[in-house]
DSSP file (Angstrom, degrees, kcal/mol; ACC not computed):
  #  RESIDUE AA STRUCTURE BP1 BP2  ACC     N-H-->O    O-->H-N    N-H-->O    O-->H-N    TCO  KAPPA ALPHA  PHI   PSI    X-CA   Y-CA   Z-CA
    1    1 A X              0   0    0      0, 0.0     2,-0.3     0, 0.0     0, 0.0   0.000 360.0 360.0 360.0 132.8  -11.2  -31.4   23.2
    2    2 A X        -     0   0    0      1,-0.0     2,-0.5     0, 0.0     0, 0.0  -0.678 360.0-135.4 -93.1 147.3  -10.5  -27.9   21.9
    3    3 A X        -     0   0    0     -2,-0.3     2,-0.2     1,-0.0    -1,-0.0  -0.868  19.5-122.3-103.3 133.0  -12.6  -26.2   19.4
    4    4 A X        -     0   0    0     -2,-0.5     2,-0.4     1,-0.0    -1,-0.0  -0.511  26.4-156.9 -72.3 137.1  -11.1  -24.4   16.5
    5    5 A X        -     0   0    0     -2,-0.2     2,-0.4     8,-0.0     8,-0.0  -0.890   1.5-148.5-113.9 147.7  -12.0  -20.7   16.2
    6    6 A X        -     0   0    0     -2,-0.4     2,-0.3     2,-0.0     3,-0.0  -0.897  11.7-165.6-115.6 148.4  -11.9  -18.6   13.1
    7    7 A X        -     0   0    0     -2,-0.4     3,-0.1     1,-0.1     6,-0.0  -0.908  30.3-124.7-130.7 156.1  -11.1  -14.9   13.0
    8    8 A X  S    S-     0   0    0     -2,-0.3     2,-0.3     1,-0.2    -1,-0.1   0.809  94.0  -2.9 -69.1 -30.4  -11.5  -12.2   10.3
    9    9 A X  S  > S-     0   0    0      1,-0.1     4,-1.4    -3,-0.0    -1,-0.2  -0.968  73.5-103.3-154.2 166.7   -7.8  -11.3   10.6
   10   10 A X  H  > S+     0   0    0     -2,-0.3     4,-1.8     1,-0.2     5,-0.2   0.850 120.6  58.5 -62.1 -33.3   -4.6  -12.2   12.4
   11   11 A X  H  > S+     0   0    0      1,-0.2     4,-1.7     2,-0.2    -1,-0.2   0.890 103.6  50.7 -65.6 -38.7   -5.1   -9.0   14.4
   12   12 A X  H  4 S+     0   0    0      1,-0.2    -1,-0.2     2,-0.2    -2,-0.2   0.846 109.6  52.8 -65.1 -32.6   -8.5  -10.1   15.6
   13   13 A X  H  < S+     0   0    0     -4,-1.4    -2,-0.2     1,-0.2    -1,-0.2   0.861 116.7  35.0 -71.9 -36.0   -6.9  -13.4   16.7
   14   14 A X  H  < S+     0   0    0     -4,-1.8     2,-0.2     7,-0.0    -2,-0.2   0.646 102.4  84.6 -96.7 -14.3   -4.1  -11.9   18.8
   15   15 A X     <  -     0   0    0     -4,-1.7     3,-0.1    -5,-0.2     4,-0.0  -0.560  67.1-143.6 -89.0 153.0   -5.9   -8.9   20.2
   16   16 A X  S    S+     0   0    0     -2,-0.2     2,-0.3     1,-0.1    -1,-0.1   0.766  84.0  23.3 -82.3 -27.4   -8.1   -8.9   23.3
   17   17 A X  S  > S-     0   0    0      1,-0.1     4,-2.1     0, 0.0     5,-0.2  -0.918  79.7-112.6-136.1 160.2  -10.6   -6.4   22.0
   18   18 A X  H  > S+     0   0    0     -2,-0.3     4,-2.3     1,-0.2     5,-0.2   0.851 118.3  56.2 -59.8 -33.5  -11.9   -5.1   18.6
   19   19 A X  H  > S+     0   0    0      2,-0.2     4,-2.1     1,-0.2    -1,-0.2   0.913 107.3  47.5 -66.1 -42.1  -10.3   -1.7   19.5
   20   20 A X  H  > S+     0   0    0      2,-0.2     4,-2.6     1,-0.2    -2,-0.2   0.898 111.1  51.8 -64.6 -39.9   -6.9   -3.3   20.0
   21   21 A X  H  X S+     0   0    0     -4,-2.1     4,-2.6     1,-0.2    -2,-0.2   0.908 109.3  50.0 -62.5 -42.1   -7.2   -5.3   16.7
   22   22 A X  H  X S+     0   0    0     -4,-2.3     4,-2.3     2,-0.2    -1,-0.2   0.901 110.9  49.5 -63.6 -40.8   -8.0   -2.0   14.9
   23   23 A X  H  X S+     0   0    0     -4,-2.1     4,-2.5     2,-0.2    -2,-0.2   0.930 112.5  46.7 -64.5 -45.4   -5.0   -0.3   16.4
   24   24 A X  H  X S+     0   0    0     -4,-2.6     4,-2.7     1,-0.2    -2,-0.2   0.914 112.0  51.1 -61.8 -43.6   -2.7   -3.2   15.5
   25   25 A X  H  X S+     0   0    0     -4,-2.6     4,-2.0     1,-0.2    -1,-0.2   0.904 112.0  46.6 -60.9 -43.0   -4.1   -3.3   11.9
   26   26 A X  H  X S+     0   0    0     -4,-2.3     4,-2.3     2,-0.2    -2,-0.2   0.909 112.8  48.6 -68.5 -43.1   -3.6    0.4   11.5
   27   27 A X  H  X S+     0   0    0     -4,-2.5     4,-2.7     1,-0.2    -2,-0.2   0.918 111.0  51.1 -62.7 -42.6   -0.1    0.4   12.8
   28   28 A X  H  X S+     0   0    0     -4,-2.7     4,-2.5     1,-0.2    -2,-0.2   0.905 110.9  48.0 -62.8 -41.4    0.8   -2.6   10.6
   29   29 A X  H  X S+     0   0    0     -4,-2.0     4,-1.9     2,-0.2    -1,-0.2   0.916 112.8  47.6 -66.6 -42.6   -0.5   -0.8    7.5
   30   30 A X  H  X S+     0   0    0     -4,-2.3     4,-2.3     2,-0.2    -2,-0.2   0.911 112.4  50.3 -64.7 -41.7    1.4    2.4    8.3
   31   31 A X  H  X S+     0   0    0     -4,-2.7     4,-2.9     1,-0.2     5,-0.2   0.927 107.8  53.8 -60.3 -44.5    4.5    0.4    9.0
   32   32 A X  H  X S+     0   0    0     -4,-2.5     4,-1.9     1,-0.2    -1,-0.2   0.897 110.7  46.2 -57.7 -42.0    4.1   -1.4    5.7
   33   33 A X  H  X S+     0   0    0     -4,-1.9     4,-1.7     2,-0.2    -1,-0.2   0.890 112.6  48.8 -70.5 -39.5    3.9    1.9    3.8
   34   34 A X  H  X S+     0   0    0     -4,-2.3     4,-2.3     2,-0.2    -2,-0.2   0.920 111.3  50.4 -65.5 -43.2    6.9    3.4    5.6
   35   35 A X  H  X S+     0   0    0     -4,-2.9     4,-2.7     1,-0.2     5,-0.2   0.900 107.3  54.7 -61.0 -40.6    9.0    0.3    4.9
   36   36 A X  H  X S+     0   0    0     -4,-1.9     4,-2.6    -5,-0.2    -1,-0.2   0.895 108.1  49.2 -60.7 -40.2    8.0    0.5    1.2
   37   37 A X  H  X S+     0   0    0     -4,-1.7     4,-2.1     2,-0.2    -2,-0.2   0.940 111.4  48.7 -63.7 -47.3    9.3    4.1    1.1
   38   38 A X  H  X>S+     0   0    0     -4,-2.3     5,-1.5     1,-0.2     4,-0.7   0.916 114.9  44.7 -60.1 -44.1   12.6    3.2    2.7
   39   39 A X  H ><5S+     0   0    0     -4,-2.7     3,-0.6     1,-0.2    -1,-0.2   0.894 110.2  54.2 -69.0 -39.5   13.1    0.2    0.4
   40   40 A X  H 3<5S+     0   0    0     -4,-2.6    -1,-0.2     1,-0.2    -2,-0.2   0.866 108.7  49.9 -60.9 -35.8   12.1    2.2   -2.7
   41   41 A X  H 3<5S-     0   0    0     -4,-2.1    -1,-0.2    -5,-0.2    -2,-0.2   0.676 106.3-132.3 -76.1 -17.2   14.7    4.8   -1.8
   42   42 A X  T <<5 +     0   0    0     -4,-0.7    -3,-0.2    -3,-0.6     2,-0.2   0.746  45.9 164.8  72.7  23.4   17.3    2.1   -1.4
   43   43 A X      < -     0   0    0     -5,-1.5    -1,-0.2     4,-0.1     2,-0.1  -0.481  35.4-131.0 -75.7 140.8   18.5    3.5    1.9
   44   44 A X     >  -     0   0    0     -2,-0.2     4,-2.5     1,-0.1     5,-0.2  -0.431  38.5 -97.0 -76.3 167.1   20.6    1.4    4.3
   45   45 A X  H  > S+     0   0    0      1,-0.2     4,-2.7     2,-0.2     5,-0.2   0.872 123.3  53.4 -58.3 -40.1   19.4    1.4    7.9
   46   46 A X  H  > S+     0   0    0      2,-0.2     4,-2.1     1,-0.2    -1,-0.2   0.913 111.5  45.5 -63.0 -42.0   21.7    4.1    9.0
   47   47 A X  H  > S+     0   0    0     -3,-0.2     4,-2.4     2,-0.2    -2,-0.2   0.913 113.3  49.7 -67.2 -42.7   20.5    6.5    6.3
   48   48 A X  H  X S+     0   0    0     -4,-2.5     4,-2.1     1,-0.2    -2,-0.2   0.907 110.3  51.2 -62.0 -41.4   16.9    5.6    6.9
   49   49 A X  H  X>S+     0   0    0     -4,-2.7     5,-2.0    -5,-0.2     4,-1.3   0.927 110.1  49.0 -61.8 -45.5   17.4    6.3   10.6
   50   50 A X  H  <5S+     0   0    0     -4,-2.1     3,-0.4     1,-0.2    -2,-0.2   0.927 114.6  44.7 -60.2 -45.7   19.0    9.7   10.0
   51   51 A X  H  <5S+     0   0    0     -4,-2.4    -1,-0.2     1,-0.2    -2,-0.2   0.802 116.2  46.2 -71.2 -28.7   16.2   10.7    7.6
   52   52 A X  H  <5S-     0   0    0     -4,-2.1    -1,-0.2    -5,-0.2    -2,-0.2   0.580 108.1-122.2 -89.5 -10.6   13.4    9.4    9.9
   53   53 A X  T  <5S+     0   0    0     -4,-1.3     2,-0.2    -3,-0.4    -3,-0.2   0.806  75.9 104.0  74.3  29.5   14.9   11.0   13.1
   54   54 A X  S   <S-     0   0    0     -5,-2.0    -1,-0.3    -6,-0.2    -2,-0.2  -0.791  75.5 -86.1-131.7 175.7   15.2    7.7   14.9
   55   55 A X     >  -     0   0    0     -2,-0.2     4,-1.7    -3,-0.1     3,-0.2  -0.390  36.3-112.6 -80.7 161.8   18.0    5.3   15.8
   56   56 A X  H  > S+     0   0    0      1,-0.2     4,-2.4     2,-0.2     5,-0.2   0.892 117.9  56.5 -61.9 -40.2   19.3    2.5   13.6
   57   57 A X  H  > S+     0   0    0      1,-0.2     4,-2.2     2,-0.2    -1,-0.2   0.864 104.7  53.6 -60.2 -32.4   17.9   -0.2   15.9
   58   58 A X  H  > S+     0   0    0     -3,-0.2     4,-2.2     2,-0.2    -1,-0.2   0.906 108.2  49.0 -66.0 -40.4   14.5    1.5   15.6
   59   59 A X  H  X S+     0   0    0     -4,-1.7     4,-3.0     2,-0.2     5,-0.2   0.899 108.7  53.9 -64.8 -39.3   14.7    1.2   11.8
   60   60 A X  H  X S+     0   0    0     -4,-2.4     4,-1.7     1,-0.2    -2,-0.2   0.927 109.0  48.2 -59.3 -45.4   15.7   -2.5   12.2
   61   61 A X  H  <>S+     0   0    0     -4,-2.2     5,-2.4     2,-0.2     4,-0.3   0.903 112.6  49.7 -60.3 -41.3   12.6   -3.1   14.4
   62   62 A X  H ><5S+     0   0    0     -4,-2.2     3,-1.6     1,-0.2    -2,-0.2   0.943 110.9  47.7 -62.9 -49.3   10.5   -1.3   11.7
   63   63 A X  H 3<5S+     0   0    0     -4,-3.0    -1,-0.2     1,-0.3    -2,-0.2   0.770 109.8  53.7 -66.2 -26.0   11.9   -3.3    8.8
   64   64 A X  T 3<5S-     0   0    0     -4,-1.7    -1,-0.3    -5,-0.2    -2,-0.2   0.430 114.8-117.4 -88.4   0.5   11.4   -6.5   10.7
   65   65 A X  T < 5 +     0   0    0     -3,-1.6     2,-2.2    -4,-0.3    -3,-0.2   0.800  49.9 166.7  73.4  29.7    7.7   -5.7   11.3
   66   66 A X    > < +     0   0    0     -5,-2.4     3,-1.8     1,-0.2    -1,-0.2  -0.509   4.6 173.2 -80.8  77.8    7.8   -5.5   15.1
   67   67 A X  G >   +     0   0    0     -2,-2.2     3,-1.9     1,-0.3    -1,-0.2   0.835  68.7  64.4 -56.0 -39.3    4.4   -3.8   15.4
   68   68 A X  G 3  S+     0   0    0      1,-0.3    -1,-0.3    -3,-0.2    -2,-0.1   0.679  95.3  60.7 -64.0 -16.7    4.3   -4.0   19.1
   69   69 A X  G <  S+     0   0    0     -3,-1.8     2,-0.4    -8,-0.1    -1,-0.3   0.425  98.5  66.6 -91.2   2.0    7.4   -1.7   19.4
   70   70 A X    <   -     0   0    0     -3,-1.9     2,-0.2    -4,-0.2   -39,-0.1  -0.980  64.2-152.9-129.8 133.5    5.7    1.3   17.7
   71   71 A X     >  -     0   0    0     -2,-0.4     4,-2.1     1,-0.1     5,-0.2  -0.535  35.4-110.2 -87.8 164.4    2.8    3.5   18.7
   72   72 A X  H  > S+     0   0    0      1,-0.2     4,-2.6     2,-0.2     5,-0.2   0.909 120.6  55.7 -59.7 -40.5    0.6    5.2   16.1
   73   73 A X  H  > S+     0   0    0      1,-0.2     4,-2.4     2,-0.2    -1,-0.2   0.931 107.0  48.3 -57.4 -47.1    2.2    8.5   17.2
   74   74 A X  H  > S+     0   0    0      1,-0.2     4,-2.1     2,-0.2    -1,-0.2   0.902 112.7  48.2 -62.5 -40.9    5.7    7.2   16.6
   75   75 A X  H  X S+     0   0    0     -4,-2.1     4,-2.6     2,-0.2    -1,-0.2   0.879 110.4  50.9 -68.7 -37.5    4.8    5.9   13.1
   76   76 A X  H  X S+     0   0    0     -4,-2.6     4,-2.5     2,-0.2    -1,-0.2   0.910 110.2  50.9 -64.3 -41.1    3.0    9.1   12.2
   77   77 A X  H  X S+     0   0    0     -4,-2.4     4,-2.1    -5,-0.2    -2,-0.2   0.896 110.9  48.2 -63.0 -40.4    6.2   11.0   13.2
   78   78 A X  H  X S+     0   0    0     -4,-2.1     4,-1.2     2,-0.2    -2,-0.2   0.933 112.2  48.4 -65.6 -46.0    8.4    8.8   11.1
   79   79 A X  H  <>S+     0   0    0     -4,-2.6     5,-2.4     1,-0.2     3,-0.4   0.900 111.1  51.3 -60.6 -40.6    6.1    9.2    8.1
   80   80 A X  H ><5S+     0   0    0     -4,-2.5     3,-1.9     1,-0.2    -1,-0.2   0.893 104.9  55.6 -63.2 -40.7    6.1   12.9    8.6
   81   81 A X  H 3<5S+     0   0    0     -4,-2.1    -1,-0.2     1,-0.3    -2,-0.2   0.783 104.2  55.7 -62.9 -25.8    9.9   13.0    8.7
   82   82 A X  T 3<5S-     0   0    0     -4,-1.2    -1,-0.3    -3,-0.4    -2,-0.2   0.388 126.2-103.2 -86.2   3.6    9.8   11.2    5.3
   83   83 A X  T < 5S+     0   0    0     -3,-1.9     2,-0.3     1,-0.3    -3,-0.2   0.680  79.0 132.9  85.5  17.8    7.7   14.1    4.0
   84   84 A X      < -     0   0    0     -5,-2.4     2,-0.5    -6,-0.2    -1,-0.3  -0.743  49.2-142.5-103.1 150.4    4.5   12.2    4.0
   85   85 A X        -     0   0    0     -2,-0.3     2,-0.5    -3,-0.1    -9,-0.0  -0.957  17.9-141.5-109.2 125.8    1.1   13.3    5.3
   86   86 A X        -     0   0    0     -2,-0.5     2,-0.4   -10,-0.1   -10,-0.0  -0.743  19.2-173.0 -90.8 129.5   -0.9   10.6    7.1
   87   87 A X        -     0   0    0     -2,-0.5     2,-0.5     2,-0.0    -2,-0.0  -0.953  13.2-143.7-122.0 143.6   -4.6   10.6    6.5
   88   88 A X        -     0   0    0     -2,-0.4     2,-0.5     2,-0.0    -2,-0.0  -0.899  10.8-166.4-109.2 133.1   -7.2    8.4    8.2
   89   89 A X        -     0   0    0     -2,-0.5     2,-0.3     2,-0.0    -2,-0.0  -0.978   8.3-154.7-120.1 124.9  -10.2    7.1    6.4
   90   90 A X        +     0   0    0     -2,-0.5     2,-0.3     0, 0.0    -2,-0.0  -0.761  15.6 172.8 -98.9 143.0  -13.0    5.6    8.4
   91   91 A X        -     0   0    0     -2,-0.3    -2,-0.0     0, 0.0     0, 0.0  -0.987  41.5 -88.0-143.4 154.2  -15.5    3.0    7.1
   92   92 A X              0   0    0     -2,-0.3     0, 0.0     1,-0.2     0, 0.0  -0.285 360.0 360.0 -61.4 141.1  -18.2    1.0    8.8
   93   93 A X              0   0    0      0, 0.0    -1,-0.2     0, 0.0     0, 0.0   0.471 360.0 360.0 -76.0 360.0  -17.1   -2.3   10.4
């Protein structure tokens, strides 16, 4: 018989460590904000790719929420290309 486990978030459920969960959570939030900017601007993928300095397939991955395909560095670079400054706020766990 298997026992059901509960987690604080989906990231905690799929990550092996709390550090990995925090990284996934941060990448997902940054992706969500970048996607919101792209959608607010009404850009097609090719235009978004040009403005972000990445390929159209990368934008497709971004819009589909493929978190595992992006590092924090890559997402910060994309946000920067869009004229955004990324700030990190820490709070106790």
